[in-house]
N, C-alpha and C positions, 0 to 999 in steps of 0.2 A: 459120574454123581448123580447120587438118589435126589431128584427133585420134588420131594415131598412139598405138598401144600398145605398139611397139617401142622399148625403150629406146635412147635416143642414147649412144653411147659416148663419154665425155670424157676425154681424156687429159690430166692436170693436176697441177700442183702449186701449192701456196699462195702465190702470189706477184701482185703487181698485174695481170700479164697474165692469169695462169688465173683470177684472181677476176672478169675481164669476164665469162668463160663461165659460172661457176658463179652469177654473180648472174641473167645472162640465163636460165638453165634455170630458176632459182628463180621467177623472175617469170613465166615462161610456165606454169609448173606442169606441165610434160611429164616423162614417165619418162627417167631418165638413170642412167647406173652410171659409177663414177669407176673410172679406170685410173690410179694414182699414177705419175708418171714423176719418181722422186728425181734431181733435177738435180744432188745435191751426190755421188749414187754412181754417176753415168753413164749412168742408164737412157737419156738421151736419145740415146745413141749406139748403142742396140741396133737391129738390123737391121729387126726387125719394128717398131719406132717411127718409124725412117728412112722406111720403107716409105708411112707415111701423112704424115709432117713431114720433107720431105729436107733443110731447114734445120737440123735437130736442135734446135728449140726448141717447147717446148709453149706454150700450149696446143694442141691439134687435137682434131678429133671425126670420128667415123664415125656415119653416120646409116644405118641399115638399110634405111630407107624413103626413098631419096633420090629426083631426078627419074625419073620413069617406073617408079618402084616398085622401081629398082635401088640397092643400097648406094652412098654416096658418102662420100669424105673430105675433110677442109677442114682446111687449117692457116692460120696467121696469124689473130690474135683478132679482127682488123678484118673480116677475109673471113667470119668465122665468125658474128659479130654480124650482118651483111649477110644471110647465107644463112638464118639462123635468122628474123630479121626478115622476109625474104621469104616463108619457108615457111609461118609461122604469123600472118601478118599482125598484127603488134603490135611496138609500139616502133620501127616503120622506117616511116614513112608512105608510101602510094603517091602522093600528091599530089606533083607534081614540085617545085614550090617549097619544100614542107615538106622533103621529100627530101633537096633541095639542102643545106638548112639543117643538117639532121642529118649528111651527109656532109662538109660542111665542118669542123665540131667534131670528127668522128669522125677525119677525116685530119690535124687540129691535133694531136690527142691522139696519135695512132701516130706521126706525124712530128715532134712538138714535144716535149710534155709527156713522154710515155713515156721517150724517150731522153735526155731532158735530165736529169729526175729521177733516171733510171737511173746515169747517171755522176756525178750528185751523190752518190747513196747510195755508189757505189763509191769515189768519192774520199773523202769525208769518213769511211766507216766500215769499209772493207774492204782499201784499198790497203795493202801493207806499207810503204810509204814516203809521209809526209805531203807533198804537192806542193801549197804554198800557191798556185800559179799556178792549178792544175787545181781546186783547192777552191773557189778565188772565182770561177773562169770558170763552174763548173756550179752553185753556189750563186746567184750573180747572175742567170744565165739562167732560173733556176727562179722566182726573185722575180720577173721581168720578166711570165713566163708567168702567174704567179700574178695580176699584176696585169690581165692579159688577162682572166682569168676573171672577176676581180672587178667590172670595168667591163662586161661583158657581162651579168652577174647582177644589174647595179643596176637594170633594167628589164625582165628576163626570170627568170621561176621556175626555168627550167632552160635550159641551154646552148642547145640549138634551138629553144627555145619551151615546147613540151611535154616530158614526160619520155619518152626515147629511149636508143638505144643509145650515145649520144655521152655522155651522162651515165654509163652503166654503164662504159664506157670509163675515164673519167677518175676516178671515185671512189676506186679502189684507190691512185692514186698520190699524190692530194691527201689523202688520209687521213693519209698517212704526211709530213704538212708537217714534224713537229718533227725527224725523221731528216734532212731537208733543209735544216736551219739556218734555217726561215722562222718568223715570227711571224704567227700567225694572225689575231690582232688587228689587223694593218694591213690586212686584206683581209674587211671586215664582210659584204659580199655573199656572198663566198666561204664565210664561216664558216656563214652563214644556208642555202647551198645543203648544206654538209655535213651539217648537223644534220637538215635535210629528208631528206636521202638514208638517211642512217643510221638514221632512224626507219621507214624503210620494212622490213617484215619479211625480205622476199628480200633486200634489201642485206646485211642484218645477218647473213642466215643465210649467204649466198655469199661472205661474208669471213672467215667461221670455218671453213668446210668445209676439213679437213685440217691444221687448226692444231697438232694435235699430232703429226702426221706431220713437220712443218715443226720441232718442237722437237725432237724425236730427232736431227735432223741437226746441232743446234747448230754453225750455220755460222760463227760469230764464234771457235771455239776449234777447229774441225775443220780443221786445214790439209791433209789430203788431200781434203776436199770445196772448200776453195778453191782447189787446185790443179786439180780437174777442172773448175770453174767458170770461172776466170780464167785458167789456163794453157794452156787448148787453143788448139792453132792449126789443126790440121787432123786428120781421120781417114778412112782409106780403107778 
């Protein structure tokens, strides 16, 4: 393991995507410092943040002890998890077969569970107009994805076999099952996995970092925040 003493800078807001990285850093037990990116206030559009995250999305990191001893910035949560897993040699196996399994479930989350659950949250909780087709479409797709997880977890303790970055990537969205219109009792294996994950101290801590900052935003009633989050088309 690389026992770097220079803290990794985490550009973060407490959302399911941000939680992936706060959990990973807590699991690794390495020094890091948080730079809050208040997505309701538009911090994601500031030039200094766009310099490290050109897609104006958090999370992102800056590792002062990157390859060759030079700083490196990394954006996109999946890429950050892989980078940290490779660097510290934990939660991302070096064995190719085991790594393929982790990558499968990591990309499943990045390309499926996250986007579908995110749209489900939006149309169920934030959209100014209730659109039954959109609500049903995304609620049903999340239900299908939960079924995929439930089947996988019937004979695997964790998504890729052993505990890995794939589990860290998925826990944030899965923990919000109620807001996604799901009944967790329908998915007993998923429920068992959720309980196991939430019992890990690093997961529990990673999920509450910045909670007080998020509460300040009061997204449900802050129309300016909603405009910034959901009304943005482009900024140059």
